C-alpha positions as CSV (number, residue, x, y, z in Angstrom):
1,X,13.6,-4.7,-31.3
2,X,17.0,-5.8,-30.3
3,X,18.0,-9.4,-30.5
4,X,17.6,-9.7,-26.8
5,X,19.6,-8.7,-23.7
6,X,17.9,-11.3,-21.3
7,X,15.9,-8.7,-19.5
8,X,12.5,-10.4,-20.0
9,X,12.1,-13.7,-18.1
10,X,8.9,-15.5,-17.3
11,X,5.3,-14.4,-18.1
12,X,5.0,-10.7,-18.9
13,X,2.2,-10.2,-16.3
14,X,4.7,-11.1,-13.5
15,X,7.6,-9.0,-14.9
16,X,8.7,-6.5,-12.3
17,X,8.2,-2.8,-13.2
18,X,12.0,-2.1,-13.1
19,X,12.7,-5.0,-15.5
20,X,9.9,-4.0,-17.8
21,X,11.1,-0.4,-18.0
22,X,14.7,-1.6,-18.6
23,X,13.5,-3.9,-21.4
24,X,11.5,-1.2,-23.0
25,X,14.5,1.2,-22.8
26,X,16.7,-1.5,-24.4
27,X,14.0,-2.1,-27.1
28,X,13.6,-5.7,-26.1
29,X,10.0,-5.2,-25.0
30,X,7.2,-3.2,-26.6
31,X,5.0,-1.1,-24.3
32,X,2.1,-2.2,-26.4
33,X,3.0,-5.9,-25.9
34,X,3.3,-5.3,-22.2
35,X,0.0,-3.5,-21.9
36,X,-1.8,-6.2,-24.0
37,X,-0.4,-8.9,-21.7
38,X,-1.9,-7.2,-18.7
39,X,-5.2,-6.5,-20.3
40,X,-5.4,-10.2,-21.3
41,X,-4.7,-11.1,-17.7
42,X,-7.4,-8.7,-16.5
43,X,-9.9,-10.2,-19.0
44,X,-9.1,-13.6,-17.6
45,X,-9.2,-12.9,-13.9
46,X,-11.0,-9.8,-12.9
47,X,-14.5,-11.4,-12.9
48,X,-13.1,-13.5,-10.1
49,X,-11.3,-10.7,-8.2
50,X,-13.3,-7.5,-8.8
51,X,-10.2,-5.4,-8.8
52,X,-11.4,-2.7,-11.1
53,X,-14.1,-0.1,-10.7
54,X,-13.2,1.3,-14.1
55,X,-10.8,-0.3,-16.5
56,X,-9.6,2.4,-18.9
57,X,-8.4,0.0,-21.6
58,X,-8.7,2.1,-24.7
59,X,-6.9,5.1,-23.1
60,X,-4.2,2.7,-21.8
61,X,-3.7,1.1,-25.2
62,X,-3.5,4.5,-26.9
63,X,-0.9,5.7,-24.3
64,X,1.1,2.4,-24.8
65,X,1.2,3.1,-28.6
66,X,2.6,6.6,-28.0
67,X,5.1,5.2,-25.5
68,X,6.2,2.6,-28.1
69,X,6.7,5.3,-30.7
70,X,8.7,7.4,-28.2
71,X,10.8,4.4,-27.1
72,X,11.6,3.5,-30.8
73,X,12.9,7.1,-31.3
74,X,15.0,6.9,-28.1
75,X,12.8,9.4,-26.2
76,X,12.0,8.0,-22.8
77,X,9.8,10.0,-20.4
78,X,11.4,8.6,-17.3
79,X,12.3,5.4,-15.4
80,X,8.8,3.9,-15.6
81,X,8.3,4.5,-19.4
82,X,5.5,2.3,-20.7
83,X,4.8,0.5,-17.4
84,X,1.1,0.1,-16.3
85,X,-0.1,1.4,-13.0
86,X,-3.4,1.0,-11.2
87,X,-4.9,3.8,-9.1
88,X,-7.0,3.4,-6.0
89,X,-10.4,5.0,-6.6
90,X,-10.0,7.7,-3.9
91,X,-7.2,9.3,-6.0
92,X,-8.1,11.6,-8.9
93,X,-7.3,10.7,-12.5
94,X,-8.3,13.4,-15.0
95,X,-11.5,12.4,-17.0
96,X,-12.4,9.5,-14.8
97,X,-14.8,9.4,-11.9
98,X,-13.3,9.3,-8.4
99,X,-16.1,7.4,-6.8
100,X,-14.5,6.3,-3.5
101,X,-16.4,3.1,-4.1
102,X,-19.6,4.9,-3.0
103,X,-23.0,5.9,-4.4
104,X,-22.3,9.4,-3.0
105,X,-19.7,10.1,-5.7
106,X,-20.8,8.0,-8.6
107,X,-20.7,11.0,-11.0
108,X,-17.7,12.7,-9.5
109,X,-15.5,13.1,-12.6
110,X,-12.0,14.4,-11.8
111,X,-10.9,17.5,-13.7
112,X,-7.2,16.9,-13.2
113,X,-4.8,14.3,-12.0
114,X,-3.8,14.0,-8.3
115,X,-0.1,15.1,-7.9
116,X,1.0,11.5,-7.3
117,X,-0.7,10.4,-10.5
118,X,0.8,13.4,-12.4
119,X,4.3,12.5,-11.2
120,X,3.8,8.8,-12.2
121,X,2.9,10.0,-15.7
122,X,5.9,12.2,-15.8
123,X,8.0,9.2,-15.0
124,X,6.5,7.4,-18.0
125,X,3.9,5.2,-16.3
126,X,0.5,4.5,-18.0
127,X,-2.7,4.5,-15.9
128,X,-4.7,1.4,-16.6
129,X,-7.8,2.1,-14.5
130,X,-9.4,2.9,-11.1
131,X,-9.3,0.2,-8.4
132,X,-11.7,-1.1,-5.8
133,X,-11.4,0.2,-2.3
134,X,-13.4,0.1,0.9
135,X,-16.0,2.8,0.8
136,X,-14.3,6.1,1.5
137,X,-11.3,4.0,2.6
138,X,-13.2,3.1,5.8
139,X,-16.2,0.8,5.2
140,X,-15.5,-2.6,3.9
141,X,-15.5,-5.2,2.5
142,X,-19.2,-4.3,1.7
143,X,-21.7,-6.1,-0.5
144,X,-24.3,-3.3,-0.5
145,X,-22.4,-0.9,-2.8
146,X,-22.6,-0.3,-6.6
147,X,-19.5,-2.4,-7.1
148,X,-18.6,-5.7,-5.4
149,X,-15.6,-5.9,-3.1
150,X,-12.2,-7.0,-4.3
151,X,-11.1,-10.6,-3.4
152,X,-7.8,-12.2,-2.5
153,X,-6.0,-13.8,-5.4
154,X,-4.4,-16.5,-3.2
155,X,-8.0,-17.7,-2.5
156,X,-10.9,-15.6,-3.8
157,X,-13.0,-16.7,-0.9
158,X,-10.8,-14.7,1.4
159,X,-10.4,-11.0,2.2
160,X,-7.6,-9.1,0.3
161,X,-7.2,-6.6,3.1
162,X,-8.1,-2.9,2.8
163,X,-8.8,-0.3,2.3
164,X,-6.5,-0.4,-0.8
165,X,-8.0,-3.8,-1.6
166,X,-8.1,-3.6,-5.4
167,X,-4.5,-2.3,-5.4
168,X,-3.2,-5.2,-3.3
169,X,-5.2,-7.9,-5.2
170,X,-4.4,-6.6,-8.6
171,X,-0.6,-6.3,-8.0
172,X,-0.4,-9.8,-6.5
173,X,-2.4,-11.4,-9.3
174,X,-0.3,-9.8,-12.1
175,X,-3.0,-7.5,-13.4
176,X,-0.5,-4.6,-13.2
177,X,3.0,-4.4,-11.7
178,X,2.4,-1.5,-9.4
179,X,-0.4,0.5,-7.9
180,X,-1.1,3.5,-5.7
181,X,-2.8,3.0,-2.3
182,X,-3.5,5.2,0.7
183,X,-2.9,4.4,4.3
184,X,-4.7,6.1,7.3
185,X,-4.7,3.1,9.8
186,X,-2.8,0.6,7.7
187,X,-4.6,0.6,4.4
188,X,-1.6,0.1,2.2
189,X,0.1,-2.4,4.5
190,X,-3.0,-4.5,5.2
191,X,-3.6,-5.6,1.6
192,X,0.2,-5.9,1.2
193,X,0.1,-8.3,4.1
194,X,-3.0,-10.2,3.0
195,X,-1.9,-10.5,-0.7
196,X,1.8,-11.1,-0.2
197,X,3.2,-8.0,-1.9
198,X,5.3,-5.0,-0.8
199,X,3.4,-2.0,0.6
200,X,5.0,1.2,1.9
201,X,3.5,3.9,4.0
202,X,6.1,6.6,3.5
203,X,7.0,9.3,6.1
204,X,4.1,11.6,6.7
205,X,4.2,14.4,4.1
206,X,6.7,12.8,1.8
207,X,4.1,12.2,-0.9
208,X,1.6,14.8,-1.8
209,X,-2.1,14.1,-1.0
210,X,-3.4,16.9,-3.2
211,X,-6.1,15.3,-5.4
212,X,-6.7,12.4,-2.9
213,X,-10.1,12.3,-1.1
214,X,-9.4,12.7,2.6
215,X,-10.2,10.4,5.5
216,X,-8.1,11.9,8.3
217,X,-5.9,15.0,7.6
218,X,-3.5,14.0,10.4
219,X,-3.1,10.4,9.5
220,X,-3.5,10.1,5.7
221,X,-0.6,8.9,3.6
222,X,-0.2,7.9,-0.1
223,X,2.1,4.9,-0.8
224,X,3.4,2.6,-3.5
225,X,2.3,-1.1,-3.8
226,X,4.5,-3.5,-5.8
227,X,5.6,-7.1,-6.0
228,X,9.3,-6.4,-5.3
229,X,11.2,-4.1,-3.0
230,X,13.1,-2.6,-5.9
231,X,9.9,-1.7,-7.7
232,X,8.7,0.0,-4.5
233,X,11.8,2.1,-4.2
234,X,11.5,3.1,-7.9
235,X,7.9,4.0,-7.6
236,X,8.6,6.1,-4.4
237,X,11.3,8.0,-6.3
238,X,8.7,8.9,-8.9
239,X,6.0,10.2,-6.5
240,X,7.9,11.7,-3.6
241,X,8.7,15.3,-3.2
242,X,7.5,18.6,-1.7
243,X,4.2,20.1,-2.9
244,X,3.7,23.7,-1.8
245,X,-0.1,23.4,-2.3
246,X,-0.5,20.5,0.1
247,X,-0.5,21.9,3.6
248,X,0.7,18.6,5.0
249,X,3.6,18.2,2.5
250,X,7.0,18.1,4.0
251,X,9.7,20.4,2.7
252,X,12.0,17.5,1.9
253,X,13.6,16.7,-1.4
254,X,12.9,13.3,-3.0
255,X,15.8,10.9,-2.7
256,X,17.3,7.9,-4.5
257,X,15.7,5.4,-2.2
258,X,17.0,2.2,-3.8
259,X,20.6,3.3,-4.2
260,X,21.9,1.3,-1.2
261,X,19.3,-1.4,-1.3
262,X,21.7,-4.3,-1.9
263,X,24.2,-3.4,0.8
264,X,22.9,-6.0,3.2
265,X,22.3,-5.7,6.9
266,X,25.7,-6.5,8.4
267,X,26.3,-4.1,11.3
268,X,22.7,-2.7,11.3
269,X,20.8,-2.6,14.6
270,X,17.2,-4.0,14.4
271,X,14.8,-3.5,17.2
272,X,12.3,-6.4,17.5
273,X,9.0,-5.1,19.0
274,X,8.0,-8.5,20.3
275,X,5.3,-7.4,22.8
276,X,3.1,-6.2,19.9
277,X,2.4,-9.8,18.9
278,X,3.3,-11.7,22.1
279,X,1.3,-9.9,24.7
280,X,-0.6,-6.8,23.3
281,X,-2.5,-8.8,20.7
282,X,-1.2,-12.4,20.7
283,X,-0.7,-13.5,17.1
284,X,-1.6,-16.8,15.5
285,X,1.3,-19.3,16.0
286,X,2.2,-19.3,12.3
287,X,2.6,-15.6,12.3
288,X,4.8,-15.7,15.4
289,X,7.0,-18.4,13.9
290,X,7.4,-16.5,10.6
291,X,8.4,-13.3,12.5
292,X,11.0,-15.3,14.5
293,X,12.3,-16.7,11.2
294,X,12.7,-13.3,9.7
295,X,14.6,-12.0,12.8
296,X,16.9,-15.1,12.8
297,X,17.6,-14.8,9.1
298,X,18.6,-11.2,9.4
299,X,20.7,-11.9,12.4
300,X,22.5,-14.7,10.5
301,X,23.2,-12.1,7.8
302,X,25.0,-9.9,10.3
303,X,22.3,-7.7,11.9
304,X,22.3,-7.0,15.6
305,X,18.7,-7.9,16.7
306,X,17.6,-6.7,20.1
307,X,14.2,-6.4,21.8
308,X,12.6,-2.9,22.0
309,X,9.5,-1.7,23.8
310,X,7.0,0.9,22.7
311,X,3.6,2.1,24.0
312,X,1.0,-0.7,23.8
313,X,-1.0,-1.4,20.7
314,X,-4.2,-0.7,22.7
315,X,-2.9,2.9,23.4
316,X,-1.9,3.5,19.8
317,X,-5.3,2.2,18.6
318,X,-7.2,4.4,20.9
319,X,-5.4,7.5,19.8
320,X,-5.7,6.6,16.1
321,X,-9.4,5.9,16.5
322,X,-10.2,9.2,18.2
323,X,-8.3,11.3,15.7
324,X,-9.6,9.4,12.7
325,X,-13.2,9.4,13.7
326,X,-13.2,13.1,14.6
327,X,-11.6,14.1,11.3
328,X,-13.6,11.7,9.2
329,X,-16.8,13.1,10.7
330,X,-15.7,16.6,9.7
331,X,-15.4,15.5,6.1
332,X,-18.7,13.5,5.9
333,X,-21.0,15.3,8.4
334,X,-23.1,17.0,5.7
335,X,-23.7,13.9,3.6
336,X,-24.4,11.8,6.6
337,X,-27.1,14.2,7.6
338,X,-28.6,14.7,4.1
339,X,-27.9,11.3,2.4
340,X,-27.3,8.6,5.0
341,X,-29.0,5.9,3.0
342,X,-26.5,6.4,0.1
343,X,-23.7,5.0,2.3
344,X,-23.1,1.3,2.7
345,X,-23.9,0.0,6.2
346,X,-20.3,-0.4,7.3
347,X,-19.1,3.0,6.2
348,X,-22.1,4.7,7.7
349,X,-21.7,3.0,11.1
350,X,-17.9,3.7,11.2
351,X,-18.3,7.4,10.1
352,X,-21.2,8.2,12.4
353,X,-19.1,7.2,15.5
354,X,-17.2,10.5,15.0
355,X,-20.2,12.5,15.8
356,X,-19.9,11.4,19.5
357,X,-16.2,12.2,20.0
358,X,-15.8,15.3,22.2
359,X,-13.3,18.1,21.6
360,X,-11.7,17.1,24.9
361,X,-11.1,13.6,23.6
362,X,-9.6,14.9,20.4
363,X,-7.2,17.3,22.3
364,X,-6.2,14.5,24.7
365,X,-5.5,12.1,21.8
366,X,-3.4,14.8,20.0
367,X,-1.4,15.4,23.2
368,X,-0.8,11.6,23.7
369,X,0.2,11.4,20.0
370,X,3.1,13.8,20.7
371,X,4.3,11.5,23.5
372,X,4.1,8.5,21.3
373,X,6.1,10.2,18.5
374,X,8.8,10.9,21.1
375,X,8.8,7.3,22.3
376,X,9.2,5.9,18.7
377,X,11.9,8.5,18.0
378,X,13.7,7.5,21.2
379,X,13.7,3.8,20.1
380,X,15.0,4.7,16.7
381,X,17.8,6.6,18.2
382,X,19.1,3.3,19.6
383,X,18.4,1.1,16.5
384,X,18.4,1.6,12.7
385,X,15.0,-0.1,11.9
386,X,12.2,-1.6,14.0
387,X,10.9,-5.1,13.1
388,X,7.4,-6.1,14.2
389,X,4.2,-7.8,13.1
390,X,1.8,-6.3,10.6
391,X,-1.2,-8.6,10.7
392,X,-1.7,-11.1,13.6
393,X,-3.6,-13.5,11.4
394,X,-3.7,-14.6,7.8
395,X,-6.6,-13.3,5.7
396,X,-10.0,-14.5,6.8
397,X,-13.0,-15.4,4.7
398,X,-14.6,-12.4,3.0
399,X,-18.1,-13.7,3.6
400,X,-17.9,-13.9,7.4
401,X,-18.5,-10.4,8.8
402,X,-17.8,-11.6,12.4
403,X,-14.3,-12.9,11.4
404,X,-13.5,-9.7,9.5
405,X,-14.6,-7.6,12.5
406,X,-12.5,-9.8,14.8
407,X,-9.3,-9.8,12.7
408,X,-9.4,-6.3,11.3
409,X,-8.1,-4.6,14.5
410,X,-5.6,-7.4,15.2
411,X,-2.7,-5.6,13.7
412,X,0.4,-3.4,14.4
413,X,0.1,-0.9,11.6
414,X,-1.8,2.0,13.2
415,X,1.1,3.0,15.6
416,X,3.0,4.4,12.6
417,X,0.0,6.4,11.2
418,X,-0.1,8.0,14.7
419,X,3.6,8.8,14.6
420,X,4.1,9.3,10.9
421,X,7.2,7.1,10.7
422,X,7.8,5.2,7.4
423,X,6.6,1.6,7.6
424,X,6.8,-1.2,5.0
425,X,4.9,-4.5,5.1
426,X,5.8,-7.6,3.0
427,X,5.4,-11.3,3.0
428,X,7.2,-13.3,5.7
429,X,6.0,-16.7,4.5
430,X,2.9,-18.8,3.8
431,X,0.4,-20.3,6.2
432,X,-0.5,-24.0,6.3
433,X,-3.5,-23.0,4.1
434,X,-1.3,-21.2,1.6
435,X,-2.2,-17.7,2.5
436,X,0.4,-15.0,3.0
437,X,1.9,-14.1,6.4
438,X,3.6,-10.8,6.9
439,X,6.3,-8.7,8.6
440,X,6.7,-5.0,9.0
441,X,9.8,-2.8,9.0
442,X,9.7,0.7,10.5
443,X,12.3,3.5,10.0
444,X,13.3,7.0,11.0
445,X,11.6,9.9,9.3
446,X,12.7,10.3,5.7
447,X,14.9,7.2,5.9
448,X,13.0,5.0,3.5
449,X,16.3,4.0,2.0
450,X,17.2,2.1,5.1
451,X,13.8,0.4,5.1
452,X,14.4,-0.8,1.5
453,X,17.9,-2.0,2.5
454,X,16.5,-4.2,5.3
455,X,13.5,-5.4,3.3
456,X,15.6,-6.2,0.3
457,X,17.9,-8.3,2.4
458,X,15.0,-10.4,3.6
459,X,13.5,-10.6,0.1
460,X,16.8,-11.8,-1.3
461,X,17.3,-14.4,1.4
462,X,13.8,-15.7,1.3
463,X,12.8,-15.4,-2.3
464,X,9.5,-13.9,-1.4
465,X,9.4,-11.8,-4.6
466,X,9.2,-15.1,-6.6
467,X,6.1,-16.4,-4.8
468,X,2.9,-15.7,-6.7
469,X,-0.8,-16.7,-6.1
470,X,-1.8,-19.9,-7.8
471,X,-4.8,-18.2,-9.5
472,X,-4.9,-18.2,-13.3
């Protein structure tokens, strides 16, 4: 080890992925030391949080030892060398079961890595285990499944968001610095909002979905979940890129998404979609106040903030619902007929709804989707980034199904699954009960770099990357 270059500050379990990788490259930090710190943290907290379906500790320690030997010899696999990553359990990891948090797939051992996992390994990351989700990324949080639902590290009595619930909870709690999630109606950005981390739904097709269990072919995305904007950009650089064997993959080269991240927002045009949280689904007052604070802060930093109108949240939600339910039914119809009792109650109820959607409804929704894409494109021709709400409420109690049903649809995330535009959710502040509040930034297709630029400006001004849950 070197004498020290000052790259490691604070507890290792809250060290950003980029800083950890730099410290490992400088031989200031051992990959084995980093992995043990996270495993100690997991041992301390996971009984409270239920983040893991399968912790693969022995394999992770073995990989960390190899990474340590390689680093000592100056052989770094990539920009994430030796950094732990958690994988949502609808994404294949070779040799581990992809259960989708369901009895249906308890013994479904993956033969190979999903493309996104393979690319993370190529960048040097070490898989630490498979993470809790809502059943098949649609039914949750549920208490009638083989594994309990993940909980919110800011208050374990509260919902962590979903469906990438273990990913959001684990990153926020310091069990690992980064995780993979998936997003069909907001499932990366919901836990990012509830748990106070950074969650990106990239442009549709930017990240391969091969090796990821589908929910809706038209709406599914894979995205990075991290504690900092910089880590999110670094992780996206590792997983993005064309996959000729994924029919939804875009023929676009991966970029250096964080290269302009610290340029600030002076001169940028931000479109504030106020009607989402003011009239479509009126937000809690603390959410509204936090959104106004974000807008004012960015304006004071030199951005031109102007109001923008899009189709209503009700219209977006209806189109999302029809497409999602129809396509999810096509995936699950056989199991729902043959093994309905093996689903949890929530997933069964939500998936069965697709059996009653007509072909005419699906075609009408698809046509309206095209018009919505045009509307968002037109707005983004006039501004550089959209600013809007993510969740309209802080996280509710996890043991109150009525509150979960009431708040789950009170969000502004589904519009950008419908249109496929990149969208990033992050913390905008804390509520009076010390639960995260959130903001969402939306960009043009394949312009994730601009999203990171705006998000980093807010992060730098607010210090949101330095706020951690009080647990542990």
